[in-house]
C-alpha positions in Angstrom: -109.0 2.4 29.1 -112.4 0.7 28.0 -113.4 -1.8 30.7 -117.1 -2.5 29.7 -119.1 -2.6 26.7 -122.9 -2.2 26.6 -124.7 -3.0 23.3 -128.0 -1.3 23.0 -131.3 -1.9 21.2 -133.6 0.8 20.8 -137.5 0.0 21.2 -140.9 1.7 20.8 -142.6 -0.3 23.7 -140.4 -0.8 26.6 -142.8 -3.2 28.3 -143.3 -5.4 25.2 -139.5 -5.3 24.6 -139.0 -6.3 28.4 -141.2 -9.3 28.0 -139.3 -10.4 24.7 -135.8 -10.0 26.0 -136.8 -11.5 29.4 -137.8 -14.7 27.5 -134.8 -14.6 25.5 -132.4 -14.5 28.5 -134.7 -16.5 30.6 -134.7 -13.6 33.5 -135.7 -10.1 33.8 -133.3 -7.2 33.7 -130.4 -6.9 36.1 -131.0 -3.0 36.4 -133.2 0.1 35.5 -130.6 2.8 35.4 -133.2 5.4 34.6 -136.7 5.9 33.2 -137.0 4.3 29.8 -133.8 2.1 30.2 -133.3 -1.7 31.0 -130.2 -3.4 31.4 -129.1 -7.0 31.3 -125.6 -7.8 32.6 -124.5 -10.9 30.5 -120.9 -11.2 31.7 -118.5 -9.4 33.9 -117.6 -6.7 31.0 -120.5 -6.9 28.8 -124.3 -6.6 28.6 -127.3 -5.2 26.7 -129.3 -2.0 27.3 -132.9 -1.7 25.9 -133.7 1.9 25.4 -137.2 3.2 24.7 -137.0 6.0 21.9 -139.8 5.2 19.5 -138.6 7.5 16.7 -135.3 5.5 16.4 -136.8 2.0 17.3 -135.9 -1.0 15.2 -132.4 0.2 13.7 -130.2 -1.7 16.2 -128.1 -4.8 15.5 -126.2 -6.6 18.1 -124.1 -9.8 17.9 -123.2 -12.2 20.6 -120.7 -14.9 20.4 -122.3 -18.0 22.2 -120.8 -21.3 23.1 -123.8 -23.3 22.4 -125.9 -22.0 19.4 -128.3 -25.0 19.3 -129.0 -24.2 22.9 -129.7 -20.9 22.3 -132.0 -21.9 19.3 -133.9 -24.3 21.6 -134.3 -21.6 24.2 -135.7 -19.2 21.6 -138.2 -21.8 20.3 -139.3 -22.6 23.9 -140.0 -18.9 24.3 -142.0 -18.4 21.3 -139.4 -16.5 19.5 -139.6 -17.2 15.7 -136.5 -18.1 13.8 -135.2 -20.3 11.0 -132.4 -22.1 13.2 -128.6 -21.8 12.9 -127.2 -21.3 9.5 -123.8 -20.8 8.1 -122.6 -17.3 8.2 -119.2 -15.4 8.7 -117.1 -18.6 8.9 -119.2 -20.0 11.7 -122.8 -20.5 12.3 -125.3 -17.7 13.2 -128.8 -17.6 14.6 -130.6 -14.4 13.6 -133.6 -13.3 15.7 -135.6 -9.9 15.6 -137.2 -8.4 18.5 -140.9 -7.0 18.2 -139.4 -3.8 16.6 -137.3 -5.4 14.2 -133.9 -5.1 16.0 -131.5 -7.6 14.9 -130.1 -9.9 17.8 -127.6 -12.2 16.2 -125.9 -15.2 18.0 -122.7 -16.8 16.4 -120.9 -19.8 17.4 -119.3 -23.1 16.2 
């Protein structure tokens, strides 16, 4: 039985990625399970890992369903994260973001 899901974004520069994801989530990582790995626990059964592996960096996509997409857009703007605002996509609205390596971090919601 699967009890937990951890999405993962692979990055080239862990310090730069930590700064970006900390700004996005408005807090630092919850854990550093091993060298080169950061982890944000975003709910009881899900989270995001940011893993340093320069040769694979920038090829990840994660999608988060969010209850208030406009609040996420406002938070991203406040953090200096570039975006074009929420737009239609997949029968809902989406807010696509890209971390410094080009990993796609997409928020979806009504």
